[in-house]
C-alpha positions as CSV (number, residue, x, y, z in Angstrom):
1,M,-46.5,42.1,22.4
2,K,-46.0,39.8,26.0
3,R,-44.0,40.7,28.9
4,V,-41.3,38.0,30.1
5,K,-41.6,36.8,33.4
6,R,-38.6,36.3,35.2
7,R,-37.9,34.4,38.6
8,Y,-34.9,35.1,41.1
9,L,-33.2,32.3,42.6
10,A,-31.0,32.6,45.8
11,L,-28.5,30.0,46.2
12,Q,-25.9,28.9,49.1
13,L,-22.5,27.1,48.0
14,D,-21.7,24.7,49.6
15,S,-18.0,24.2,49.4
16,E,-14.8,24.9,51.3
17,N,-12.9,26.8,48.6
18,V,-15.0,29.5,47.1
19,P,-15.0,29.8,43.4
20,S,-14.8,33.1,41.8
21,Q,-17.8,35.0,40.2
22,K,-16.4,33.6,36.5
23,E,-15.7,30.4,37.3
24,F,-19.2,30.0,39.0
25,L,-20.8,31.4,36.0
26,D,-19.0,29.2,33.7
27,A,-20.3,26.4,35.8
28,V,-23.6,27.1,35.7
29,W,-23.7,28.0,31.8
30,G,-21.9,25.0,31.1
31,A,-24.4,22.8,32.7
32,I,-27.4,24.1,30.9
33,A,-25.6,23.7,27.8
34,K,-24.7,20.1,28.5
35,L,-27.9,19.4,29.4
36,Y,-30.1,21.5,27.0
37,G,-27.9,22.6,24.4
38,E,-27.1,26.0,23.3
39,F,-30.3,26.9,22.2
40,G,-31.9,25.5,25.5
41,A,-29.2,27.7,27.3
42,S,-30.4,30.5,25.4
43,L,-34.0,30.3,26.5
44,T,-33.2,30.8,30.2
45,S,-32.0,34.1,30.0
46,L,-30.0,33.6,32.5
47,A,-28.1,36.4,34.3
48,L,-26.1,36.4,37.5
49,I,-27.8,39.7,39.7
50,D,-25.4,39.2,42.9
51,Y,-22.6,37.0,44.0
52,N,-21.2,37.5,47.7
53,I,-18.0,35.4,48.2
54,E,-17.9,35.9,51.9
55,D,-21.6,34.6,52.4
56,K,-21.5,31.9,49.6
57,R,-24.5,33.5,48.2
58,A,-25.5,34.0,44.8
59,V,-28.9,35.6,43.0
60,L,-29.4,34.5,39.5
61,R,-32.3,36.0,37.1
62,A,-34.0,33.0,34.6
63,N,-37.1,32.9,32.4
64,L,-40.4,31.5,34.4
65,A,-41.0,28.9,31.7
66,T,-37.5,27.4,32.2
67,M,-37.5,27.6,35.7
68,D,-37.4,23.7,36.2
69,Q,-34.1,23.4,33.4
70,V,-32.4,26.1,35.6
71,R,-32.8,24.0,38.7
72,T,-32.0,20.8,37.2
73,A,-28.6,22.4,35.8
74,L,-28.1,23.7,39.1
75,A,-28.7,20.3,40.9
76,S,-25.9,18.5,38.4
77,I,-23.7,20.9,39.5
78,T,-20.7,18.8,41.7
79,T,-17.5,20.6,40.9
80,I,-16.6,24.2,40.1
81,A,-12.8,25.0,39.0
82,G,-11.9,21.2,40.0
83,K,-13.2,21.9,43.5
84,A,-16.1,20.0,45.2
85,V,-19.0,22.0,45.6
86,A,-23.2,21.5,46.3
87,L,-25.4,24.4,45.3
88,H,-28.5,24.7,47.7
89,V,-31.5,26.7,46.1
90,L,-32.7,29.0,49.0
91,A,-35.7,30.7,48.0
92,C,-37.3,31.7,44.7
93,S,-39.1,34.9,43.7
94,G,-40.4,37.6,41.4
95,T,-39.1,40.4,42.6
96,I,-35.1,40.8,44.0
97,K,-37.4,42.9,46.7
98,A,-39.5,39.7,47.9
99,L,-36.2,37.7,47.7
100,R,-34.3,39.9,50.0
101,T,-37.0,40.1,52.2
102,H,-37.6,36.3,52.3
103,L,-33.9,35.7,52.9
104,K,-34.0,37.9,56.3
105,N,-36.7,36.0,57.8
């Protein structure tokens, strides 16, 4: 059996009003489902690892094979819960430890 390769994305939220964790995750899943359908969304194996409201940062985990689709869906998000927002990918890494190290530099 082949091991599933995953990648971790660090995101910066650019918004005056920071959405709640549930609103953020609903917006991400909604964008992926809108672009690729439910089957395409299920292939991403997307998971929210960390969400920090004070720093306006989030860490997502997704399959390596669908990383382009996830990044495209993230770029298409312009509003969350009726509030204007922009998502910026700060870093992408194969492990959380390397991702956190990269963000500290």
